C-alpha positions in Angstrom: 117.8 117.5 77.4 118.9 118.8 80.9 118.3 117.1 84.2 115.1 119.1 85.1 113.4 118.7 81.8 114.2 114.9 81.7 112.5 114.4 85.1 109.7 116.8 84.4 108.7 114.7 81.3 108.9 111.5 83.3 106.9 112.9 86.2 104.2 114.2 83.8 104.0 110.7 82.2 104.2 108.7 85.4 101.6 106.0 85.7 100.8 106.3 89.4 97.1 107.0 89.4 96.1 103.5 88.4 96.6 102.6 92.0 97.7 105.7 94.0 95.5 108.6 95.0 95.9 112.3 94.4 96.1 113.1 98.1 94.7 116.2 99.9 96.6 119.3 100.7 95.0 120.3 104.0 95.3 123.7 105.6 96.4 123.1 109.2 94.3 125.6 111.1 95.6 125.0 114.6 99.2 124.8 113.6 98.9 127.9 111.5 97.5 129.9 114.4 100.0 128.5 116.8 103.0 129.3 114.7 101.7 132.5 112.9 102.3 131.0 109.4 100.2 129.4 106.8 100.9 125.7 107.2 99.6 123.1 104.8 99.9 119.3 105.1 100.3 117.0 102.1 98.5 113.9 103.3 100.5 111.0 101.8 99.4 109.0 104.8 96.1 108.7 103.1 97.4 106.4 100.3 96.0 102.8 100.2 99.2 101.6 101.9 99.4 104.6 104.2 102.6 105.8 102.5 103.9 107.7 99.4 106.1 104.7 98.5 103.2 103.2 96.4 103.8 105.9 93.7 107.4 105.1 92.8 106.9 101.4 93.2 104.0 101.2 90.8 105.5 103.6 88.2 108.6 101.5 88.1 106.8 98.2 87.7 104.2 99.5 85.2 107.1 100.6 82.9 108.8 97.2 82.9 108.8 95.2 79.6 106.3 92.3 79.5 109.0 89.6 79.9 110.1 91.1 83.2 106.5 91.4 84.4 105.9 87.7 83.6 108.9 86.6 85.7 108.0 88.9 88.5 109.7 91.5 90.7 111.6 91.5 94.0 112.5 94.1 96.6 114.2 94.3 100.0 112.3 96.3 102.5 111.2 96.4 106.1 108.1 98.5 105.6 106.5 100.9 103.3 108.3 100.1 100.1 107.4 96.4 100.6 103.7 97.2 100.8 103.9 99.5 97.8 105.5 96.7 95.7 103.0 94.1 96.9 100.0 96.2 96.1 101.4 97.3 92.7 102.1 93.7 91.8 98.6 92.6 92.9 97.1 95.4 90.7 99.1 94.3 87.7 98.6 90.6 88.3 102.3 89.6 88.6 104.3 87.8 91.2 106.2 89.8 93.8 108.8 88.6 96.3 109.7 90.8 99.3 112.8 90.0 101.4 112.3 91.5 104.9 114.6 91.4 107.9 113.5 89.0 110.7 113.2 92.0 112.9 110.3 93.4 110.8 107.1 93.8 113.0 104.4 91.3 112.2 101.9 94.1 111.2 104.1 95.0 108.2 104.7 91.3 107.2 101.0 90.7 107.3 100.3 93.7 105.2 102.6 92.5 102.4 101.1 89.0 102.5 97.6 90.4 102.4 98.3 91.9 99.0 99.6 88.5 97.7 103.4 89.1 98.1 105.7 86.2 98.9 107.6 87.2 102.1 111.1 85.8 102.8 112.4 86.7 106.2 116.2 86.9 106.1 118.9 88.4 108.3 118.4 91.1 111.0 119.1 94.3 109.0 118.1 95.9 105.7 121.6 95.2 104.3 121.2 91.5 105.0 117.8 91.5 103.3 119.1 93.5 100.3 122.0 91.1 99.7 119.7 88.1 99.8 117.3 89.8 97.4 120.2 90.4 94.9 121.1 86.7 95.2 117.5 85.8 94.3 117.6 88.1 91.3 120.4 86.0 89.8 118.8 82.7 90.9 115.3 83.3 89.7 115.7 86.0 87.0 113.5 88.5 88.9 113.6 92.3 88.4 114.8 94.2 91.4 112.9 97.3 92.3 115.1 99.8 94.3 113.3 101.9 96.9 114.9 105.2 95.8 117.8 105.0 93.5 115.9 104.6 90.2 114.7 107.1 87.6 111.1 105.7 87.4 110.8 105.5 91.2 112.0 109.1 91.6 109.5 110.2 88.9 106.7 108.4 90.7 107.5 110.2 93.9 107.8 113.5 92.0 104.1 113.5 91.2 103.7 114.7 94.8 105.5 118.0 93.8 103.3 118.2 90.8 100.1 117.9 92.9 101.3 120.5 95.4 101.7 123.1 92.7 98.4 122.2 91.2 96.6 122.3 94.5 98.2 125.5 95.8 98.6 128.0 92.9 99.3 131.0 95.0 102.3 132.1 97.1 104.4 129.3 98.4 107.6 129.8 100.3 109.0 126.3 101.2 108.2 122.6 101.1 109.6 120.4 103.9 110.4 116.8 102.8 111.5 113.8 104.9 114.7 112.2 103.6 115.9 108.6 103.8 117.5 107.4 100.6 116.5 110.6 98.8 114.0 109.4 96.2 111.1 111.6 97.5 113.0 114.8 97.8 114.7 114.3 94.4 111.4 113.9 92.6 109.8 116.8 94.3 112.8 119.1 93.9 113.3 118.2 90.2 109.7 119.2 89.4 109.2 122.2 91.7 112.6 123.9 90.9 111.9 123.6 87.2 108.6 125.4 87.4 108.9 127.5 90.6 112.6 127.9 91.4 111.8 130.6 94.1 110.2 127.9 96.3 112.6 126.4 98.8 112.8 122.7 98.9 114.1 121.7 102.4 115.0 118.2 103.4 114.6 117.0 107.0 116.5 114.0 108.4 116.9 112.5 111.8 120.0 113.9 113.5 121.3 110.3 114.0 120.6 109.3 110.3 121.7 112.3 108.3 123.1 110.7 105.1 122.1 113.5 102.7 123.2 116.2 105.1 126.6 114.5 105.4 126.9 114.0 101.6 126.1 117.6 100.8 128.6 118.8 103.4 131.3 116.5 101.9 130.2 117.1 98.3 130.1 113.4 97.8 128.1 110.4 98.9 129.4 109.1 102.2 128.5 106.0 104.2 127.5 106.6 107.8 129.1 104.2 110.2 125.7 103.7 111.9 122.2 105.2 111.9 119.6 105.8 114.5 116.8 103.4 114.8 113.8 105.5 115.9 112.7 106.8 112.5 113.2 103.4 110.8 111.5 104.6 107.5 114.4 106.9 106.8 117.2 105.0 108.5 119.6 104.9 105.5 123.4 104.9 105.7 124.0 106.3 102.2 121.9 108.6 100.0 121.1 107.2 96.6 123.4 108.1 93.6 120.6 109.6 91.5 118.9 111.4 94.3 122.2 113.0 95.3 122.8 114.3 91.7 119.5 116.1 91.9 119.8 117.2 95.6 123.2 118.9 95.3 121.8 121.4 92.9 118.1 121.5 93.7 117.7 121.2 97.5 118.2 124.4 99.4 119.2 122.9 102.7 118.8 119.9 105.0 117.6 120.3 108.6 118.2 117.7 111.4 115.6 116.7 113.9 116.1 115.0 117.2 114.0 112.0 118.3 112.2 114.2 120.8 111.4 116.8 118.1 110.0 114.0 115.9 107.8 112.7 118.8 106.5 116.3 119.4 105.6 116.5 115.7 103.7 113.2 115.8 101.6 114.7 118.6 101.1 118.0 116.7 99.8 116.1 113.6 97.5 114.0 115.8 96.1 117.1 117.4 95.5 118.6 114.0 94.2 115.5 112.1 93.5 112.8 114.7 95.9 110.6 112.7 99.0 109.0 114.1 102.1 109.3 111.9 105.0 106.9 112.0 108.2 108.8 113.0 109.4 109.4 109.4 105.9 110.7 108.6 106.2 113.5 111.1 109.8 114.4 110.2 108.8 117.2 107.8 106.8 119.0 110.4 109.6 118.7 112.9 111.9 120.5 110.4 109.2 123.1 109.6 108.9 124.0 113.2 112.6 124.3 113.5 112.8 126.5 110.5 110.1 128.9 111.9 112.0 129.1 115.2 115.3 129.8 113.4 114.0 132.3 110.9 111.5 133.9 113.2 109.2 134.2 110.1 105.5 134.9 110.1 102.9 134.9 107.3 104.8 132.5 105.1 103.1 129.7 103.2 104.8 126.4 104.2 104.0 122.8 103.1 105.0 119.7 105.0 104.5 116.1 103.7 103.2 113.4 106.0 104.9 110.6 104.3 103.6 107.6 106.2 101.4 106.4 109.0 102.5 102.8 109.4 103.1 103.1 113.2 103.4 100.1 115.4 101.0 100.4 118.2 103.6 99.2 120.8 105.7 102.3 120.1 103.0 104.8 121.1 104.0 104.7 124.8 107.6 105.6 123.9 106.4 108.5 121.6 104.1 109.9 124.3 107.0 109.7 126.8 109.3 111.8 124.7 106.8 114.3 123.3 106.8 116.7 126.2 110.5 117.0 126.1 110.4 117.4 122.4 108.1 120.4 122.8 110.3 121.7 125.6 107.3 121.4 127.9 109.1 119.1 130.3 112.5 119.4 131.9 114.5 116.6 133.6 116.8 117.6 136.4 119.0 115.9 138.9 119.2 117.7 142.2 121.3 116.9 145.2 119.4 117.5 148.5 120.4 117.0 152.2 119.6 113.6 153.6 117.5 114.8 156.6 113.8 115.1 157.6 111.9 117.8 155.7 114.4 118.1 152.8 111.8 116.9 150.3 109.3 119.5 151.5 111.9 122.3 151.2 112.9 121.2 147.7 109.2 121.3 146.6 108.8 124.7 148.2 111.7 126.0 146.2 110.3 124.7 143.0 107.0 126.4 143.7 103.6 126.0 142.1 104.8 123.8 139.2 103.6 120.4 138.1 106.0 117.7 138.9 105.7 115.0 136.3 107.9 112.5 138.1 110.0 112.3 141.2 112.5 109.5 141.7 114.7 109.0 144.8 116.5 106.3 146.6 118.7 106.6 149.7 122.4 106.9 148.8 124.2 107.7 152.0 123.8 109.6 155.3 124.6 113.1 154.2 122.9 113.8 150.9 120.5 112.3 148.3 120.1 112.7 144.6 116.6 113.4 143.2 115.6 112.7 139.6 112.7 115.1 138.9 110.5 115.9 135.9 108.9 119.4 135.7 106.1 120.5 133.5 107.0 123.8 131.7 104.8 126.5 130.2 107.5 128.8 128.8 110.1 126.2 127.6 113.8 127.0 128.0 113.3 130.3 129.8 111.2 128.7 132.6 113.6 125.8 132.9 116.6 128.2 133.3 114.6 130.2 135.9 113.9 127.0 138.0 117.5 125.9 137.8 118.8 129.3 138.8 116.4 129.5 141.8 117.5 126.1 143.0 121.1 127.0 142.7 120.4 130.2 144.7 119.3 128.0 147.5 122.6 126.1 147.3 121.3 123.0 145.6 123.6 121.3 143.1 121.6 120.9 139.8 122.4 119.0 136.6 120.1 119.5 133.6 119.4 116.0 132.1 116.7 117.1 129.6 118.9 116.2 126.6 120.7 113.2 128.2 119.7 110.1 126.3 120.4 107.5 129.0 118.5 109.6 131.5 115.4 109.7 129.2 115.6 106.1 127.9 116.8 104.3 131.0 117.4 106.1 134.3 113.9 107.5 134.7 112.6 104.0 134.6 115.1 102.5 137.1 115.0 102.4 140.9 118.7 103.2 141.3 121.0 103.0 144.2 124.7 103.3 144.8 126.8 100.2 145.5 130.0 101.3 147.4 131.7 97.9 147.2 131.4 97.5 143.4 134.7 97.7 141.6 135.7 98.5 138.0 132.1 99.0 136.7 131.9 100.4 133.2 128.6 101.5 131.7 127.6 100.8 128.1 124.5 101.5 126.0 123.8 98.9 123.2 121.3 98.5 120.4 120.6 95.0 119.1 118.1 93.6 116.5 114.8 93.0 118.2 113.4 89.5 117.4 112.3 86.4 119.5 115.3 85.3 121.6 117.3 88.4 120.9 117.9 89.3 124.5 119.0 85.7 125.3 121.3 85.8 122.3 122.8 89.1 123.5 123.5 87.7 126.9 124.9 84.5 125.5 127.4 86.6 123.4 128.4 88.4 126.6 129.4 85.1 128.1 130.9 84.7 131.5 134.2 86.5 131.2 133.0 89.6 132.9 130.3 90.1 135.6 127.2 92.1 134.6 126.5 94.4 137.5 123.6 96.4 136.0 121.1 95.7 133.3 118.1 97.6 132.0 116.1 96.8 128.9 112.7 97.9 127.6 110.8 96.8 124.5 109.7 99.9 122.6 108.0 98.0 119.8 110.8 98.9 117.4 113.1 96.9 115.2 116.0 97.3 117.6 116.2 96.9 121.4 117.9 99.3 123.7 120.0 98.0 126.6 122.0 99.7 129.3 124.6 97.4 130.8 127.0 97.8 133.7 130.0 95.4 133.3 132.9 94.9 135.8 136.2 95.1 133.7 139.5 95.5 135.4 142.1 97.8 133.8 144.2 94.8 132.8 141.3 93.4 130.8 140.4 96.5 128.9 142.2 95.5 125.7 140.5 92.1 125.7 137.2 93.7 126.4 137.5 96.2 123.6 138.2 93.3 121.2 135.1 91.6 122.5 133.0 94.8 121.9 134.3 95.1 118.3 133.5 91.5 117.5 130.1 91.7 119.2 128.8 93.6 116.1 126.2 95.7 117.9 126.3 99.6 118.0 127.5 100.7 121.4 128.3 103.8 123.4 130.5 104.1 126.5 128.4 106.0 129.1 130.8 105.5 132.0 131.2 109.3 132.4 127.5 110.2 131.9 126.4 112.4 134.8 123.0 110.6 135.1 124.9 107.4 135.8 127.3 109.1 138.1 124.5 110.6 140.2 122.1 107.8 140.4 123.7 104.4 139.8 127.5 104.6 140.1 
């Protein structure tokens, strides 16, 4: 029996409907009109745990032998898989243990406990939680339920592909699937490609967590050195072994979406459905929009899967902040203007009748000033280029910061200023696990060997905090400082040459 027929049989026999719902396939009227294609949304956010993960979790547990069910199951998860395991175990009347990182938002911990799961908080990352769960497997004799690298889990997720073909029997050109460890796209691709090989199955990953994209390019599973933290539901460093076997022959391509594009897709889905997706839940639509723009297609029938809606309320401000840039409806620019009376007025006159979304300035020195400005756009890139060209015609120096991460995440929220007597400042961007006392722990690790000359931190309601730090390090101390950074254990980026820093803070 070949690969496709093996999974087809398992998908057809999957026991998901004891607890999961056959979700709607909604026609997206507004999006279809806007993009001149027939866009449909598979509403997995409507599951009892607001995510598709319930399907695979229940199918795996329901197929376990009675001895394993009696002892109970265990999983490591910071979110949707945990809730799927807890609800499945509750339905079957068996004990469930979920190991979650200490950084997991309380809303997700509470959801697992509400379904009767025992929550153990351990470590600060998924890897920490997973290792501890494996230890408990040996200690307690529990059965580990993997979130994606398991035949029964993949088959459970594959019922989504089965439903799509049942609900839309006519022409269908492509299905856009969010990808983390690969269980969802593997199940859908195995089913769809067996029955309708002409339908494209296209994966979508965050640009900063593209484990399947990297694996397909290398033709082997690779481990990413680090992954982005925004779309935490798909922040996986290595695609699963079984999903990769299916994907390499059944997935047509993998598209990469930026954080800003994901935020724009969250807003698009909200406008269409009045439902707020988590970042991973909007990933498919971000890829679908990218595909339409690249192919310049019209009249095609395209499906996107809204895979989850477990959004932390605290993150909504961050999403709203990045949405306009993601839709290319806002540009961020740095403009150097003369430091003299009337220069602001002349600058605004040059911009013309456009909405200024923000305007940040602080005196730098007697001859010139640097302005950080946000501009509302109606014609995306073409209009931005026109504004920049007009400013340059008037002899303004302009730097486009629209895609500059520290400009978007930090500089726009800081009242800057140059410090002419500050020596040897170097700028670094860090990410650290977000938990009570995390900021103090970070500063404690920094110690007193080097002076902190700049510090900016905002809580985004995510599992990781973002910090921008200026540190005075003399050239003679660079080797020692690099050793410190490596031992610190946090992802970091040297931003000392970033133009936003040079213009506004250096």
